[in-house]
KOLMAR-187087 format. One record per residue (C-alpha): residue in three letters; chain; z, y, x. Coordinates in Angstrom, 2 decimals. Example, Ala and Ser with C-alpha at 12.3 -4.5 7.8 and 13.67 -1.06 7.14 Angstrom:
! KOLMAR-187087
<aa: ALA ch: A zz: 7.80 yy: -4.50 xx: 12.30>
<aa: SER ch: A zz: 7.14 yy: -1.06 xx: 13.67>
***
This chain:
! KOLMAR-187087
<aa: MET ch: A zz: -0.09 yy: 0.13 xx: 0.25>
<aa: LYS ch: A zz: -0.90 yy: 3.42 xx: 1.27>
<aa: ILE ch: A zz: 1.76 yy: 6.13 xx: 0.77>
<aa: LEU ch: A zz: 0.96 yy: 9.52 xx: 1.62>
<aa: SER ch: A zz: 4.13 yy: 11.88 xx: 2.40>
<aa: ILE ch: A zz: 3.59 yy: 15.48 xx: 1.25>
<aa: ILE ch: A zz: 5.81 yy: 18.13 xx: 3.18>
<aa: LEU ch: A zz: 5.66 yy: 21.46 xx: 1.71>
<aa: ALA ch: A zz: 7.58 yy: 24.35 xx: 3.87>
<aa: ARG ch: A zz: 6.48 yy: 27.88 xx: 3.10>
<aa: LYS ch: A zz: 7.16 yy: 30.42 xx: 5.65>
<aa: ASN ch: A zz: 8.49 yy: 33.24 xx: 3.36>
<aa: SER ch: A zz: 11.47 yy: 32.95 xx: 1.44>
<aa: LYS ch: A zz: 12.68 yy: 35.55 xx: -1.49>
<aa: ARG ch: A zz: 16.84 yy: 34.60 xx: -0.93>
<aa: ILE ch: A zz: 16.76 yy: 33.12 xx: 2.67>
<aa: LYS ch: A zz: 14.81 yy: 34.30 xx: 5.25>
<aa: ASN ch: A zz: 13.49 yy: 31.91 xx: 7.55>
<aa: LYS ch: A zz: 15.43 yy: 29.48 xx: 5.42>
<aa: ASN ch: A zz: 13.46 yy: 25.88 xx: 6.71>
<aa: LYS ch: A zz: 14.50 yy: 27.28 xx: 10.40>
<aa: ILE ch: A zz: 17.80 yy: 27.60 xx: 9.79>
<aa: ILE ch: A zz: 19.96 yy: 25.18 xx: 12.15>
<aa: LEU ch: A zz: 21.88 yy: 22.50 xx: 10.81>
<aa: LYS ch: A zz: 23.92 yy: 20.19 xx: 12.97>
<aa: ASN ch: A zz: 21.65 yy: 21.16 xx: 15.83>
<aa: LYS ch: A zz: 18.19 yy: 21.08 xx: 14.63>
<aa: LYS ch: A zz: 15.79 yy: 22.78 xx: 12.17>
<aa: LEU ch: A zz: 16.39 yy: 22.25 xx: 8.65>
<aa: ILE ch: A zz: 12.65 yy: 21.44 xx: 8.47>
<aa: GLU ch: A zz: 13.53 yy: 18.89 xx: 11.59>
<aa: HIS ch: A zz: 15.53 yy: 17.17 xx: 9.46>
<aa: THR ch: A zz: 12.53 yy: 16.69 xx: 6.94>
<aa: PHE ch: A zz: 10.64 yy: 15.19 xx: 9.93>
<aa: LEU ch: A zz: 12.84 yy: 13.05 xx: 11.02>
<aa: ALA ch: A zz: 13.94 yy: 11.74 xx: 7.39>
<aa: ALA ch: A zz: 9.93 yy: 10.77 xx: 6.68>
<aa: THR ch: A zz: 9.30 yy: 8.96 xx: 9.99>
<aa: LYS ch: A zz: 12.63 yy: 6.94 xx: 10.15>
<aa: SER ch: A zz: 11.96 yy: 5.64 xx: 6.67>
<aa: LYS ch: A zz: 8.61 yy: 4.06 xx: 7.87>
<aa: LEU ch: A zz: 7.59 yy: 4.06 xx: 3.74>
<aa: PHE ch: A zz: 4.75 yy: 6.54 xx: 4.81>
<aa: SER ch: A zz: 1.11 yy: 5.33 xx: 6.03>
<aa: GLN ch: A zz: 1.06 yy: 9.51 xx: 6.72>
<aa: ILE ch: A zz: 3.48 yy: 12.44 xx: 6.69>
<aa: LEU ch: A zz: 1.48 yy: 15.34 xx: 6.49>
<aa: LEU ch: A zz: 2.46 yy: 19.40 xx: 6.65>
<aa: THR ch: A zz: 1.79 yy: 22.01 xx: 4.31>
<aa: THR ch: A zz: 2.89 yy: 25.13 xx: 5.73>
<aa: ASP ch: A zz: 1.93 yy: 29.01 xx: 6.68>
<aa: ASP ch: A zz: 3.96 yy: 29.24 xx: 9.61>
<aa: LYS ch: A zz: 2.26 yy: 28.51 xx: 13.07>
<aa: GLN ch: A zz: 6.25 yy: 27.57 xx: 14.63>
<aa: ILE ch: A zz: 6.58 yy: 24.85 xx: 11.90>
<aa: ILE ch: A zz: 3.03 yy: 23.63 xx: 12.40>
<aa: LYS ch: A zz: 4.72 yy: 23.55 xx: 16.20>
<aa: LEU ch: A zz: 7.18 yy: 21.94 xx: 15.42>
<aa: ALA ch: A zz: 5.48 yy: 18.66 xx: 13.46>
<aa: LYS ch: A zz: 3.65 yy: 18.10 xx: 16.16>
<aa: LYS ch: A zz: 6.35 yy: 17.29 xx: 18.17>
<aa: TYR ch: A zz: 7.32 yy: 14.64 xx: 15.36>
<aa: ASN ch: A zz: 3.68 yy: 13.29 xx: 15.00>
<aa: VAL ch: A zz: 3.51 yy: 14.71 xx: 11.66>
<aa: LEU ch: A zz: -0.14 yy: 15.60 xx: 10.70>
<aa: ALA ch: A zz: -0.06 yy: 20.02 xx: 10.53>
<aa: PRO ch: A zz: -3.91 yy: 20.26 xx: 10.48>
<aa: TRP ch: A zz: -4.37 yy: 24.05 xx: 9.39>
<aa: LEU ch: A zz: -2.43 yy: 27.00 xx: 7.95>
<aa: ARG ch: A zz: -1.95 yy: 27.04 xx: 4.12>
<aa: PRO ch: A zz: -4.16 yy: 29.49 xx: 2.58>
<aa: LYS ch: A zz: -2.67 yy: 32.69 xx: 1.26>
<aa: ASN ch: A zz: -3.41 yy: 32.25 xx: -1.88>
<aa: LEU ch: A zz: -1.02 yy: 29.19 xx: -2.16>
<aa: SER ch: A zz: 1.34 yy: 31.06 xx: 0.17>
<aa: ASN ch: A zz: 3.61 yy: 33.22 xx: -2.36>
<aa: ASP ch: A zz: 6.38 yy: 33.16 xx: -4.22>
<aa: PHE ch: A zz: 5.14 yy: 32.46 xx: -7.71>
<aa: THR ch: A zz: 2.74 yy: 29.73 xx: -6.64>
<aa: PRO ch: A zz: 3.54 yy: 26.51 xx: -8.44>
<aa: SER ch: A zz: 4.14 yy: 23.70 xx: -5.37>
<aa: TYR ch: A zz: 1.98 yy: 21.10 xx: -7.87>
<aa: LYS ch: A zz: -1.07 yy: 23.56 xx: -6.86>
<aa: VAL ch: A zz: 0.07 yy: 23.02 xx: -3.46>
<aa: ILE ch: A zz: 0.22 yy: 19.79 xx: -2.99>
<aa: ILE ch: A zz: -3.53 yy: 18.59 xx: -4.95>
<aa: HIS ch: A zz: -4.90 yy: 21.35 xx: -1.78>
<aa: ALA ch: A zz: -3.20 yy: 19.20 xx: 0.56>
<aa: TYR ch: A zz: -4.08 yy: 15.98 xx: -1.05>
<aa: ASN ch: A zz: -7.96 yy: 17.10 xx: -1.10>
<aa: TRP ch: A zz: -8.23 yy: 17.82 xx: 1.68>
<aa: TYR ch: A zz: -6.34 yy: 14.44 xx: 3.54>
<aa: GLU ch: A zz: -8.72 yy: 12.32 xx: 0.41>
<aa: LYS ch: A zz: -11.76 yy: 14.34 xx: 2.18>
<aa: LYS ch: A zz: -11.02 yy: 12.97 xx: 5.75>
<aa: TYR ch: A zz: -8.81 yy: 10.33 xx: 5.40>
<aa: GLY ch: A zz: -9.55 yy: 8.94 xx: 2.25>
<aa: LYS ch: A zz: -7.84 yy: 7.81 xx: -1.13>
<aa: VAL ch: A zz: -3.95 yy: 6.54 xx: -1.11>
<aa: ASP ch: A zz: -2.10 yy: 4.95 xx: -3.53>
<aa: GLY ch: A zz: 0.49 yy: 7.04 xx: -4.16>
<aa: ILE ch: A zz: 2.00 yy: 10.41 xx: -2.72>
<aa: PHE ch: A zz: 5.97 yy: 11.54 xx: -2.19>
<aa: VAL ch: A zz: 6.57 yy: 15.14 xx: -2.01>
<aa: LEU ch: A zz: 9.44 yy: 16.30 xx: 0.35>
<aa: GLN ch: A zz: 11.12 yy: 19.32 xx: 0.15>
<aa: PRO ch: A zz: 13.17 yy: 20.55 xx: 3.00>
<aa: THR ch: A zz: 15.68 yy: 22.17 xx: 0.90>
***
């Protein structure tokens, strides 16, 4: 069974500045998400969608697929998560083919 994990990590938060990069137990919040996804061994591939270049660099350190910056029209306070997930999946499907399931992770 081919399961794709999509991690959503937008750069700017309305309430907590840079919340995905806040340190928790010596690691950034986003790093805990990368580690949990990787250690679970449940996913065929882990795909990050973000508009933050620093988070993309971190993703590569954890062997998380981070091929692009998320488009601005999908990176605002009012963008529903499902639109971001559809965008990421459509890209993945063109590049790697269909999957049997999608598992969405959010660092927060």
